[in-house]
N, C-alpha and C positions, 0 to 999 in steps of 0.2 A: 202535887203541884199542877196548876193549870197550864195549858199550852201557852196562854197569853203571858203568864209570868216567866215561863221558860224562854220565850222569844224576847221578852223585854230584858231579861238578865243577860242574854247573849249579845246585846247591842255593843257594849264596850269591848268584849273580847273579839267580836267580828271586826271592829275598826282596828284594833291592835294587830290582828291577823292580816288585814289588808295592808297596813303599814309595813309589816315584816316581809310579806311576799313582794311588795313593790321595792323595798330596800334591797332584798336579795337579788331581784331581777336587775336593779340598777348597778349593784356591785359586780354582777357577772357580765355586764355590758349588753344585756338583751334590750333594755330600754334606755334611751339616752338621757331623758329628763324625768326625775322622780315626781316633782311637784305638778308638772303639766298633766300627768296622767292620774295623779292622786285625787284631785278635787272632783273630776267627773265620776270617778269610780266610788268615791265616798258618798256623793249624793245619790248615786244609783243604789248603793248598798243600804243606806238609811231609808230610802223610799221602799225598797223591797221588804225590809224589816218592818216598817210601819204598815204596809199592806198585809204582811203575815200576821201582825198583831191584831189588825182589824178583822181578818178572816177567822182568827182563833176566837175572838170575842163573839163573832156572829155564830160560830159553830157551838159555843157554849150556851147560846140562847139569849145573850144580851142584845137589846135593840140598838141598831146602828142607824142614826138619823143625821143628815147634814145639818149643821148649825146655821140658823138664819138669824136675822136681827132680833134681839131680845130673847134668845134661846140658849140654853146650856147644851153641852155635848150629848147628854143622854136623854134629852127632852123631846117628846114627840112634836111634830110640826104644828099640830092644832092646839097645843097647850101654850100658855103664856107664863112668863116668869113672874110677873107682878099682877096679882089679882086685886089690887087696891089695898093691900094689907100693910104696906110700908108707908108711914106717915110722910106727907110732903111729896110723894111720888104719885102722879096720876095713874089710874088703871090703864091697862093696854088691851087692845083688841087682838083678834087672832093673827093679824098681820104683824103684830109687834110694835105698832105705833100707838101713841097716846090717844085715848078716846076723846080728850078735850081738844078741839081744833086750835092749832097755833100754840099749844102748850109744851112743845118739845123742849124748849129752853126757857126756864122761868127764873128771873132774877130774884135774889133774896131781898126781903124788905130792908129799908135803910136802917131800921132800928137794930137789926141783927148785925149789921156791918160795924156798928159803933160799940159793940159789947167789949168793954174793958180794953179797948185799943188793940184787939186781936184781929180785926178785919173780918169778923164773922166766924172765926174758928173757935171751937170750944175746947 
């Protein structure tokens, strides 16, 4: 099993362990308010687990790139999602914007809106 899958599978048990430890500390009188301490620690725990998952993916050789406009999570920044292969969608340049100026939002023709009273839905 890869380290990524191990860390991913430990996410729910880690949250349950955090709840159990905080409940035990609340019952013993060490902390006065359970919920006030729970939320910050939960966000910290989830953030640390996400960073560990990302580090495990990088250690296994998977490319890690930040997502920009028009990119999926594992896609290199100089690649584009749409190379003009999807009908009705204009091709995009390397920045992720449409190559046709002013074609970011293109309304449907009026004939398509009146198809069988569906409002353009098929």
